[in-house]
N, CA, C and O atoms as CSV, one atom per row, in Angstrom:
chain,resi,resn,atom,element,x,y,z
A,1,MET,N,N,-240.357,100.612,75.808
A,1,MET,CA,C,-240.348,101.432,74.615
A,1,MET,C,C,-239.326,100.848,73.641
A,1,MET,O,O,-238.130,100.820,73.932
A,2,ARG,N,N,-239.788,100.395,72.514
A,2,ARG,CA,C,-238.912,99.788,71.521
A,2,ARG,C,C,-238.553,100.825,70.467
A,2,ARG,O,O,-239.373,101.213,69.635
A,3,ARG,N,N,-237.304,101.258,70.530
A,3,ARG,CA,C,-236.782,102.224,69.571
A,3,ARG,C,C,-235.263,102.118,69.611
A,3,ARG,O,O,-234.691,102.058,70.699
A,4,PRO,N,N,-234.588,102.091,68.455
A,4,PRO,CA,C,-233.130,101.973,68.459
A,4,PRO,C,C,-232.486,103.073,69.290
A,4,PRO,O,O,-232.836,104.248,69.176
A,5,CYS,N,N,-231.545,102.671,70.122
A,5,CYS,CA,C,-230.951,103.608,71.071
A,5,CYS,C,C,-229.493,103.260,71.351
A,5,CYS,O,O,-229.132,102.089,71.473
A,6,VAL,N,N,-228.672,104.284,71.448
A,6,VAL,CA,C,-227.296,104.163,71.934
A,6,VAL,C,C,-227.325,104.687,73.367
A,6,VAL,O,O,-227.930,105.724,73.640
A,7,TYR,N,N,-226.676,103.977,74.272
A,7,TYR,CA,C,-226.706,104.396,75.670
A,7,TYR,C,C,-225.325,104.297,76.286
A,7,TYR,O,O,-224.469,103.544,75.821
A,8,ILE,N,N,-225.124,105.078,77.351
A,8,ILE,CA,C,-223.878,105.015,78.120
A,8,ILE,C,C,-224.247,104.758,79.576
A,8,ILE,O,O,-225.081,105.450,80.159
A,9,LEU,N,N,-223.605,103.750,80.141
A,9,LEU,CA,C,-223.733,103.445,81.562
A,9,LEU,C,C,-222.450,103.877,82.258
A,9,LEU,O,O,-221.380,103.893,81.651
A,10,ALA,N,N,-222.563,104.227,83.531
A,10,ALA,CA,C,-221.401,104.600,84.330
A,10,ALA,C,C,-221.480,103.930,85.689
A,10,ALA,O,O,-222.569,103.677,86.204
A,11,SER,N,N,-220.331,103.647,86.260
A,11,SER,CA,C,-220.302,103.066,87.606
A,11,SER,C,C,-220.572,104.138,88.655
A,11,SER,O,O,-221.132,103.851,89.713
A,12,LYS,N,N,-220.178,105.360,88.363
A,12,LYS,CA,C,-220.378,106.534,89.229
A,12,LYS,C,C,-219.965,107.746,88.405
A,12,LYS,O,O,-219.539,107.595,87.260
A,13,ARG,N,N,-220.084,108.926,88.958
A,13,ARG,CA,C,-219.647,110.132,88.244
A,13,ARG,C,C,-218.164,110.002,87.892
A,13,ARG,O,O,-217.333,109.726,88.758
A,14,ASN,N,N,-217.848,110.199,86.635
A,14,ASN,CA,C,-216.473,110.087,86.121
A,14,ASN,C,C,-215.874,108.699,86.335
A,14,ASN,O,O,-214.653,108.543,86.334
A,15,GLY,N,N,-216.721,107.699,86.515
A,15,GLY,CA,C,-216.247,106.336,86.742
A,15,GLY,C,C,-216.086,105.565,85.451
A,15,GLY,O,O,-215.923,106.145,84.377
A,16,THR,N,N,-216.136,104.258,85.567
A,16,THR,CA,C,-216.026,103.361,84.422
A,16,THR,C,C,-217.248,103.543,83.531
A,16,THR,O,O,-218.370,103.663,84.022
A,17,LEU,N,N,-217.023,103.564,82.203
A,17,LEU,CA,C,-218.102,103.776,81.240
A,17,LEU,C,C,-218.314,102.541,80.375
A,17,LEU,O,O,-217.383,101.784,80.101
A,18,TYR,N,N,-219.567,102.358,79.950
A,18,TYR,CA,C,-219.929,101.289,79.031
A,18,TYR,C,C,-220.849,101.890,77.979
A,18,TYR,O,O,-221.824,102.561,78.318
A,19,VAL,N,N,-220.548,101.658,76.710
A,19,VAL,CA,C,-221.378,102.139,75.603
A,19,VAL,C,C,-222.048,100.936,74.958
A,19,VAL,O,O,-221.388,99.948,74.636
A,20,GLY,N,N,-223.365,101.023,74.769
A,20,GLY,CA,C,-224.104,99.922,74.167
A,20,GLY,C,C,-225.184,100.418,73.225
A,20,GLY,O,O,-225.435,101.618,73.115
A,21,VAL,N,N,-225.822,99.462,72.543
A,21,VAL,CA,C,-226.917,99.759,71.628
A,21,VAL,C,C,-228.016,98.726,71.851
A,21,VAL,O,O,-227.735,97.567,72.153
A,22,THR,N,N,-229.270,99.154,71.701
A,22,THR,CA,C,-230.404,98.262,71.922
A,22,THR,C,C,-231.630,98.796,71.204
A,22,THR,O,O,-231.671,99.958,70.801
A,23,SER,N,N,-232.625,97.939,71.047
A,23,SER,CA,C,-233.907,98.393,70.502
A,23,SER,C,C,-234.942,98.559,71.616
A,23,SER,O,O,-236.033,99.077,71.376
A,24,ASP,N,N,-234.606,98.122,72.831
A,24,ASP,CA,C,-235.523,98.239,73.974
A,24,ASP,C,C,-234.708,98.666,75.192
A,24,ASP,O,O,-234.215,97.828,75.948
A,25,LEU,N,N,-234.574,99.975,75.371
A,25,LEU,CA,C,-233.675,100.507,76.395
A,25,LEU,C,C,-234.074,100.085,77.802
A,25,LEU,O,O,-233.217,99.653,78.573
A,26,ALA,N,N,-235.336,100.195,78.154
A,26,ALA,CA,C,-235.758,99.846,79.519
A,26,ALA,C,C,-235.434,98.392,79.845
A,26,ALA,O,O,-234.932,98.096,80.930
A,27,GLN,N,N,-235.716,97.483,78.915
A,27,GLN,CA,C,-235.432,96.065,79.152
A,27,GLN,C,C,-233.925,95.823,79.247
A,27,GLN,O,O,-233.470,95.056,80.095
A,28,ARG,N,N,-233.168,96.467,78.390
A,28,ARG,CA,C,-231.710,96.250,78.382
A,28,ARG,C,C,-231.073,96.740,79.681
A,28,ARG,O,O,-230.204,96.069,80.238
A,29,ILE,N,N,-231.499,97.901,80.163
A,29,ILE,CA,C,-230.934,98.408,81.414
A,29,ILE,C,C,-231.328,97.493,82.563
A,29,ILE,O,O,-230.513,97.237,83.449
A,30,TRP,N,N,-232.568,96.992,82.568
A,30,TRP,CA,C,-232.994,96.040,83.590
A,30,TRP,C,C,-232.087,94.802,83.552
A,30,TRP,O,O,-231.697,94.290,84.601
A,31,GLN,N,N,-231.753,94.324,82.353
A,31,GLN,CA,C,-230.872,93.157,82.233
A,31,GLN,C,C,-229.503,93.447,82.841
A,31,GLN,O,O,-228.948,92.602,83.543
A,32,HIS,N,N,-228.963,94.616,82.581
A,32,HIS,CA,C,-227.669,94.987,83.177
A,32,HIS,C,C,-227.785,94.999,84.701
A,32,HIS,O,O,-226.933,94.436,85.388
A,33,ARG,N,N,-228.808,95.621,85.225
A,33,ARG,CA,C,-228.961,95.785,86.677
A,33,ARG,C,C,-229.246,94.488,87.408
A,33,ARG,O,O,-228.832,94.314,88.554
A,34,SER,N,N,-229.947,93.581,86.757
A,34,SER,CA,C,-230.310,92.323,87.413
A,34,SER,C,C,-229.193,91.288,87.346
A,34,SER,O,O,-229.292,90.224,87.956
A,35,GLY,N,N,-228.129,91.600,86.604
A,35,GLY,CA,C,-227.030,90.649,86.471
A,35,GLY,C,C,-227.274,89.594,85.413
A,35,GLY,O,O,-226.526,88.621,85.323
A,36,ALA,N,N,-228.311,89.775,84.610
A,36,ALA,CA,C,-228.637,88.804,83.563
A,36,ALA,C,C,-227.628,88.841,82.416
A,36,ALA,O,O,-227.553,87.908,81.616
A,37,VAL,N,N,-226.860,89.917,82.341
A,37,VAL,CA,C,-225.881,90.079,81.271
A,37,VAL,C,C,-224.477,89.901,81.847
A,37,VAL,O,O,-224.001,90.739,82.613
A,38,ASP,N,N,-223.822,88.807,81.474
A,38,ASP,CA,C,-222.436,88.622,81.896
A,38,ASP,C,C,-221.538,89.501,81.037
A,38,ASP,O,O,-221.883,89.850,79.908
A,39,GLY,N,N,-220.394,89.849,81.582
A,39,GLY,CA,C,-219.452,90.625,80.801
A,39,GLY,C,C,-218.992,91.878,81.520
A,39,GLY,O,O,-218.999,91.950,82.749
A,40,PHE,N,N,-218.599,92.852,80.739
A,40,PHE,CA,C,-217.967,94.066,81.243
A,40,PHE,C,C,-218.818,94.794,82.282
A,40,PHE,O,O,-218.342,95.101,83.375
A,41,SER,N,N,-220.073,95.068,81.940
A,41,SER,CA,C,-220.900,95.865,82.859
A,41,SER,C,C,-221.121,95.153,84.191
A,41,SER,O,O,-221.154,95.799,85.238
A,42,LYS,N,N,-221.271,93.854,84.162
A,42,LYS,CA,C,-221.446,93.089,85.403
A,42,LYS,C,C,-220.139,93.040,86.191
A,42,LYS,O,O,-220.135,93.225,87.408
A,43,GLN,N,N,-219.046,92.795,85.503
A,43,GLN,CA,C,-217.741,92.687,86.162
A,43,GLN,C,C,-217.337,93.987,86.857
A,43,GLN,O,O,-216.747,93.955,87.937
A,44,TYR,N,N,-217.652,95.134,86.241
A,44,TYR,CA,C,-217.227,96.424,86.783
A,44,TYR,C,C,-218.360,97.221,87.437
A,44,TYR,O,O,-218.187,98.401,87.741
A,45,ALA,N,N,-219.514,96.586,87.655
A,45,ALA,CA,C,-220.669,97.214,88.307
A,45,ALA,C,C,-221.040,98.538,87.640
A,45,ALA,O,O,-221.162,99.568,88.304
A,46,VAL,N,N,-221.213,98.495,86.341
A,46,VAL,CA,C,-221.556,99.681,85.552
A,46,VAL,C,C,-223.053,99.594,85.244
A,46,VAL,O,O,-223.457,98.931,84.289
A,47,TYR,N,N,-223.876,100.269,86.061
A,47,TYR,CA,C,-225.329,100.124,85.965
A,47,TYR,C,C,-226.082,101.440,85.815
A,47,TYR,O,O,-227.271,101.418,85.495
A,48,ARG,N,N,-225.446,102.574,86.030
A,48,ARG,CA,C,-226.139,103.864,86.029
A,48,ARG,C,C,-226.282,104.381,84.601
A,48,ARG,O,O,-225.282,104.608,83.919
A,49,LEU,N,N,-227.519,104.566,84.148
A,49,LEU,CA,C,-227.779,105.097,82.812
A,49,LEU,C,C,-227.572,106.609,82.847
A,49,LEU,O,O,-228.332,107.329,83.495
A,50,VAL,N,N,-226.537,107.091,82.145
A,50,VAL,CA,C,-226.217,108.517,82.190
A,50,VAL,C,C,-226.405,109.222,80.848
A,50,VAL,O,O,-226.368,110.450,80.784
A,51,HIS,N,N,-226.605,108.457,79.782
A,51,HIS,CA,C,-226.813,109.078,78.465
A,51,HIS,C,C,-227.582,108.113,77.576
A,51,HIS,O,O,-227.345,106.905,77.595
A,52,ALA,N,N,-228.510,108.667,76.795
A,52,ALA,CA,C,-229.255,107.861,75.826
A,52,ALA,C,C,-229.574,108.720,74.610
A,52,ALA,O,O,-229.968,109.880,74.733
A,53,GLU,N,N,-229.396,108.127,73.433
A,53,GLU,CA,C,-229.713,108.789,72.170
A,53,GLU,C,C,-230.589,107.843,71.363
A,53,GLU,O,O,-230.213,106.697,71.118
A,54,PHE,N,N,-231.754,108.323,70.952
A,54,PHE,CA,C,-232.652,107.501,70.152
A,54,PHE,C,C,-232.460,107.808,68.676
A,54,PHE,O,O,-232.205,108.949,68.291
A,55,HIS,N,N,-232.587,106.765,67.852
A,55,HIS,CA,C,-232.367,106.880,66.407
A,55,HIS,C,C,-233.546,106.288,65.652
A,55,HIS,O,O,-234.333,105.517,66.202
A,56,ASP,N,N,-233.654,106.664,64.379
A,56,ASP,CA,C,-234.758,106.179,63.551
A,56,ASP,C,C,-234.583,104.721,63.140
A,56,ASP,O,O,-235.560,103.980,63.032
A,57,THR,N,N,-233.335,104.313,62.911
A,57,THR,CA,C,-233.086,102.933,62.482
A,57,THR,C,C,-232.003,102.304,63.338
A,57,THR,O,O,-231.174,103.001,63.925
A,58,MET,N,N,-232.017,100.979,63.405
A,58,MET,CA,C,-230.978,100.268,64.151
A,58,MET,C,C,-229.623,100.468,63.484
A,58,MET,O,O,-228.604,100.545,64.170
A,59,ALA,N,N,-229.597,100.553,62.172
A,59,ALA,CA,C,-228.324,100.775,61.463
A,59,ALA,C,C,-227.694,102.100,61.896
A,59,ALA,O,O,-226.482,102.172,62.099
A,60,ASP,N,N,-228.508,103.143,62.038
A,60,ASP,CA,C,-227.995,104.445,62.502
A,60,ASP,C,C,-227.467,104.337,63.932
A,60,ASP,O,O,-226.415,104.887,64.255
A,61,ALA,N,N,-228.199,103.631,64.776
A,61,ALA,CA,C,-227.792,103.477,66.178
A,61,ALA,C,C,-226.481,102.703,66.285
A,61,ALA,O,O,-225.602,103.072,67.064
A,62,ILE,N,N,-226.349,101.646,65.517
A,62,ILE,CA,C,-225.126,100.834,65.547
A,62,ILE,C,C,-223.929,101.650,65.064
A,62,ILE,O,O,-222.846,101.568,65.643
A,63,LEU,N,N,-224.121,102.431,64.014
A,63,LEU,CA,C,-223.039,103.275,63.501
A,63,LEU,C,C,-222.601,104.284,64.551
A,63,LEU,O,O,-221.406,104.490,64.760
A,64,ARG,N,N,-223.573,104.917,65.216
A,64,ARG,CA,C,-223.259,105.890,66.259
A,64,ARG,C,C,-222.533,105.223,67.430
A,64,ARG,O,O,-221.575,105.781,67.964
A,65,GLU,N,N,-222.984,104.035,67.829
A,65,GLU,CA,C,-222.329,103.307,68.921
A,65,GLU,C,C,-220.870,103.032,68.576
A,65,GLU,O,O,-219.983,103.248,69.403
A,66,LYS,N,N,-220.622,102.561,67.372
A,66,LYS,CA,C,-219.249,102.257,66.960
A,66,LYS,C,C,-218.376,103.500,66.984
A,66,LYS,O,O,-217.210,103.443,67.376
A,67,ARG,N,N,-218.947,104.625,66.560
A,67,ARG,CA,C,-218.176,105.875,66.564
A,67,ARG,C,C,-217.864,106.319,67.987
A,67,ARG,O,O,-216.731,106.695,68.286
A,68,ILE,N,N,-218.862,106.278,68.868
A,68,ILE,CA,C,-218.642,106.702,70.258
A,68,ILE,C,C,-217.624,105.798,70.940
A,68,ILE,O,O,-216.795,106.280,71.712
A,69,LYS,N,N,-217.671,104.503,70.672
A,69,LYS,CA,C,-216.709,103.580,71.290
A,69,LYS,C,C,-215.272,103.916,70.921
A,69,LYS,O,O,-214.353,103.632,71.689
A,70,LYS,N,N,-215.068,104.516,69.757
A,70,LYS,CA,C,-213.719,104.887,69.321
A,70,LYS,C,C,-213.267,106.233,69.892
A,70,LYS,O,O,-212.088,106.578,69.812
A,71,TRP,N,N,-214.185,106.976,70.457
A,71,TRP,CA,C,-213.860,108.297,71.002
A,71,TRP,C,C,-212.903,108.195,72.180
A,71,TRP,O,O,-212.812,107.162,72.843
A,72,ARG,N,N,-212.203,109.275,72.422
A,72,ARG,CA,C,-211.406,109.407,73.639
A,72,ARG,C,C,-212.355,109.538,74.833
A,72,ARG,O,O,-213.490,109.997,74.701
A,73,ARG,N,N,-211.870,109.134,75.974
A,73,ARG,CA,C,-212.678,109.197,77.194
A,73,ARG,C,C,-213.183,110.619,77.457
A,73,ARG,O,O,-214.340,110.800,77.837
A,74,ALA,N,N,-212.343,111.615,77.261
A,74,ALA,CA,C,-212.732,113.005,77.517
A,74,ALA,C,C,-213.935,113.416,76.667
A,74,ALA,O,O,-214.793,114.170,77.124
A,75,TRP,N,N,-213.995,112.925,75.447
A,75,TRP,CA,C,-215.128,113.255,74.574
A,75,TRP,C,C,-216.413,112.610,75.089
A,75,TRP,O,O,-217.482,113.218,75.043
A,76,LYS,N,N,-216.300,111.380,75.577
A,76,LYS,CA,C,-217.470,110.700,76.138
A,76,LYS,C,C,-217.969,111.435,77.385
A,76,LYS,O,O,-219.173,111.614,77.572
A,77,LEU,N,N,-217.035,111.854,78.226
A,77,LEU,CA,C,-217.412,112.606,79.425
A,77,LEU,C,C,-218.093,113.915,79.043
A,77,LEU,O,O,-219.074,114.307,79.674
A,78,ALA,N,N,-217.588,114.592,78.022
A,78,ALA,CA,C,-218.190,115.845,77.564
A,78,ALA,C,C,-219.600,115.609,77.026
A,78,ALA,O,O,-220.489,116.432,77.241
A,79,LEU,N,N,-219.811,114.503,76.334
A,79,LEU,CA,C,-221.138,114.160,75.820
A,79,LEU,C,C,-222.123,113.973,76.970
A,79,LEU,O,O,-223.243,114.480,76.919
A,80,ILE,N,N,-221.710,113.253,77.996
A,80,ILE,CA,C,-222.566,113.043,79.169
A,80,ILE,C,C,-222.849,114.374,79.861
A,80,ILE,O,O,-223.996,114.681,80.185
A,81,GLU,N,N,-221.803,115.156,80.083
A,81,GLU,CA,C,-221.946,116.437,80.780
A,81,GLU,C,C,-222.864,117.406,80.030
A,81,GLU,O,O,-223.552,118.212,80.656
A,82,ALA,N,N,-222.879,117.334,78.701
A,82,ALA,CA,C,-223.694,118.251,77.899
A,82,ALA,C,C,-225.189,118.023,78.112
A,82,ALA,O,O,-225.970,118.974,78.079
A,83,THR,N,N,-225.589,116.782,78.328
A,83,THR,CA,C,-227.012,116.471,78.467
A,83,THR,C,C,-227.418,116.087,79.888
A,83,THR,O,O,-228.600,116.114,80.229
A,84,ASN,N,N,-226.437,115.730,80.713
A,84,ASN,CA,C,-226.735,115.249,82.065
A,84,ASN,C,C,-225.611,115.702,83.011
A,84,ASN,O,O,-224.858,114.870,83.517
A,85,PRO,N,N,-225.496,117.009,83.248
A,85,PRO,CA,C,-224.363,117.525,84.040
A,85,PRO,C,C,-224.299,117.008,85.470
A,85,PRO,O,O,-223.229,117.015,86.079
A,86,ASP,N,N,-225.417,116.562,86.013
A,86,ASP,CA,C,-225.438,116.034,87.383
A,86,ASP,C,C,-225.227,114.525,87.435
A,86,ASP,O,O,-225.204,113.932,88.514
A,87,TRP,N,N,-225.073,113.909,86.268
A,87,TRP,CA,C,-224.887,112.460,86.166
A,87,TRP,C,C,-226.029,111.707,86.853
A,87,TRP,O,O,-225.817,110.687,87.508
A,88,ARG,N,N,-227.249,112.239,86.685
A,88,ARG,CA,C,-228.422,111.558,87.230
A,88,ARG,C,C,-228.598,110.211,86.558
A,88,ARG,O,O,-228.255,110.046,85.388
A,89,ASP,N,N,-229.128,109.254,87.292
A,89,ASP,CA,C,-229.475,107.962,86.714
A,89,ASP,C,C,-230.792,108.149,85.968
A,89,ASP,O,O,-231.821,108.422,86.586
A,90,LEU,N,N,-230.770,108.006,84.657
A,90,LEU,CA,C,-231.935,108.267,83.810
A,90,LEU,C,C,-232.901,107.090,83.712
A,90,LEU,O,O,-233.952,107.208,83.082
A,91,TYR,N,N,-232.568,105.978,84.316
A,91,TYR,CA,C,-233.405,104.780,84.206
A,91,TYR,C,C,-234.829,105.021,84.723
A,91,TYR,O,O,-235.794,104.596,84.089
A,92,ASP,N,N,-234.965,105.690,85.858
A,92,ASP,CA,C,-236.288,105.929,86.419
A,92,ASP,C,C,-237.161,106.741,85.464
A,92,ASP,O,O,-238.377,106.553,85.433
A,93,ASP,N,N,-236.565,107.633,84.693
A,93,ASP,CA,C,-237.319,108.427,83.715
A,93,ASP,C,C,-237.929,107.536,82.637
A,93,ASP,O,O,-238.981,107.864,82.089
A,94,LEU,N,N,-237.293,106.429,82.332
A,94,LEU,CA,C,-237.815,105.503,81.306
A,94,LEU,C,C,-239.098,104.824,81.761
A,94,LEU,O,O,-239.953,104.478,80.945
A,95,LEU,N,N,-239.223,104.641,83.056
A,95,LEU,CA,C,-240.340,103.871,83.597
A,95,LEU,C,C,-241.590,104.722,83.812
A,95,LEU,O,O,-242.646,104.198,84.169
A,96,LYS,N,N,-241.473,106.020,83.597
A,96,LYS,CA,C,-242.620,106.925,83.802
A,96,LYS,C,C,-243.532,106.916,82.609
A,96,LYS,O,O,-244.546,107.615,82.602
């Protein structure tokens, strides 16, 4: 599904967080999980998709990503808890 999206990955509940942006969420998460993407998420094993927000334009998604990255950790945790209180891995939902 190609649509601008801001996403948050977690290593586990209340674990290490990664905020990213993409136009193809399913492919991007697959890249993180397969180790095709070097960097932070690979180094810290941050693969669980716990939050996703879709936007109309990539510019909107990028702006939102930049804002979330500046947030305090507690705010990011509250955002995840508001939409995914069980910290379910949402990746499987993308493949349905």
